[in-house]
N, C-alpha and C positions, 0 to 999 in steps of 0.2 A: 793238813788239809784234807774236807772231807772229800771223799766223792760222792757228785750229787745224780740223784734220779732224773733230773730232766735234762733236756740238751738246752745250750745258751748261747744265743743270737737267733737272727733271721733262718726261715729256711728248717731247722728242727732236727732230724735226723733221727738218732734213735737213742734212746735210754739207756744207762748203762744195762738198766736188767735185758733189755731186748738184745744187748749185742752179746751178756753173759750168753742168755737163750740160745742166738743164734750159734755163737762158738762151743758149747757145749755138743748139742747136735750135730754140727761139723765132724766133731770129733768121735762122737757116735759110732756116727755115716763111715768115717776114714779107717778105726782100729776097732770099730765092735766094742762088746758088753765085756768079750774076756779082760778086754785093756784095763778098765775100769777094776775088772777082780782082780788083775795083777800086780799095780800100783796098789790098790788096797793090803793085800797081801803085805807087800813092799812095807809099805805108811807101819804097817802094823807088826811086823819084824822090827823094824828099825827102832818104835815104842817100845816095844818090849826090851831091844837091848838098852836102848837109855835108862827107860824108870824099871825093869824089871818085872817080872808076873803081875807082885803080889800092888802094882799099880792098876791092874786090871779089876780086881777086884773091890779097890776103893771107889774105881768109877763108872764099876755096877751096881755098887748097893748109894749110888747117887743119881741113878736111871730112873727117871719117872719125878722126882721132886719136883715139887711146883718153885719155881725161878724166884726168888725174893725181891730180885730188882729188873723189871725188862732193861736188858741190854739199849747203848744209845748208839 
């Protein structure tokens, strides 16, 4: 089941994109940018633990390469 960008039904509301943006702004206001740095660091450590340091070499080489197919 796909998430739609447009609200359904009369009266509208907000789109999924608008809701995500508001949520992100709210988290930033509540916790600050340091929060995002900390969770990014934790995610990086978990990835390194799961896949090993060589994984970063592989994805680093892929960085900047043009996508062959547009994701849907």
